[in-house]
C-alpha positions as CSV (number, residue, x, y, z in Angstrom):
1,M,5.6,-4.6,29.9
2,P,5.6,-1.9,32.6
3,N,8.3,-1.3,34.9
4,K,7.1,-2.9,38.1
5,H,9.3,-1.2,40.3
6,S,9.0,2.2,38.5
7,K,5.9,5.1,39.8
8,A,5.8,6.0,36.4
9,Q,4.4,2.7,34.6
10,H,7.3,3.5,31.9
11,M,6.8,2.0,28.4
12,P,9.3,1.4,25.9
13,Q,9.9,2.5,23.0
14,R,10.7,2.0,19.7
15,T,11.2,3.1,16.7
16,C,9.3,1.9,13.0
17,A,11.9,1.1,10.9
18,I,9.9,2.5,7.1
19,C,8.2,5.1,8.7
20,K,10.5,6.5,12.0
21,S,8.0,7.2,14.5
22,K,8.9,6.4,17.6
23,K,5.6,4.1,19.2
24,D,5.4,2.0,22.7
25,L,6.1,-1.4,21.9
26,D,2.7,-2.8,22.3
27,E,1.9,-0.5,19.6
28,L,4.8,-2.4,16.9
29,Y,5.0,-5.7,15.3
30,A,8.3,-6.8,15.6
31,F,10.0,-9.2,13.0
32,I,13.3,-10.6,12.6
33,I,15.6,-10.8,9.1
34,M,16.4,-14.5,7.9
35,P,18.2,-16.0,4.7
36,E,14.3,-17.3,3.7
37,G,12.7,-13.5,4.3
38,I,10.8,-11.5,6.8
39,I,9.5,-13.4,9.7
40,I,6.6,-12.0,12.2
41,D,7.9,-12.6,15.6
42,P,4.1,-11.5,17.7
43,K,5.6,-12.9,21.0
44,R,9.0,-11.9,20.5
45,R,10.7,-15.2,21.0
46,L,13.0,-15.5,19.0
47,Q,16.7,-14.7,20.1
48,R,17.8,-13.1,16.6
49,R,18.0,-8.9,16.0
50,R,14.3,-7.6,15.8
51,H,13.0,-4.7,14.0
52,Y,9.6,-3.3,14.1
53,I,7.1,-1.6,11.9
54,C,4.4,-0.1,12.7
55,K,0.6,-1.8,12.8
56,N,0.0,1.0,10.3
57,I,-1.2,0.0,6.4
58,N,1.7,2.7,4.7
59,C,3.9,0.6,6.3
60,L,3.3,-2.7,6.4
61,S,2.6,-2.1,2.4
62,N,6.2,-0.6,2.2
63,L,7.6,-3.4,4.0
64,E,9.4,-5.5,1.7
65,E,10.9,-2.9,-0.7
66,W,12.3,-1.7,2.9
67,E,13.5,-5.6,2.7
68,K,15.5,-4.4,-0.6
69,R,17.1,-2.0,0.5
70,Y,18.8,-3.5,3.6
71,F,20.0,-6.1,2.0
72,K,21.7,-4.1,-0.2
73,N,23.2,-2.3,2.8
74,C,24.4,-4.9,4.3
75,F,25.9,-6.5,0.8
76,Q,27.4,-3.3,0.3
77,K,29.1,-3.1,3.6
78,N,30.3,-7.1,3.6
79,E,28.3,-8.4,6.4
80,I,26.5,-11.3,7.2
81,V,23.2,-11.6,7.8
C-alpha cells in the first residue's frame, strides 16, 4: 500500500527468496514456513516471518527445493522454526 503522506507515492520493495530480484510488494506472493509446510498468505494477515516469491513460473517451480535448503540451514544452526 502506498504511503499516503509521501509525495513520491513510495511502494515498498521486497526480494524474491528464489531469484533474489527486488520487486514491488504487489508483484510478489507472500508465504510463511510452518512445521506442516509452506503456506501462501495472499492477504498477508498471518503474524509470522514472511518470505516472498515472484509470480514467475521458474521461481514457483523451485520453491520446494528452496524449502529443503531452508530447513537444512535451520537445523545446522540449531534454530527452531
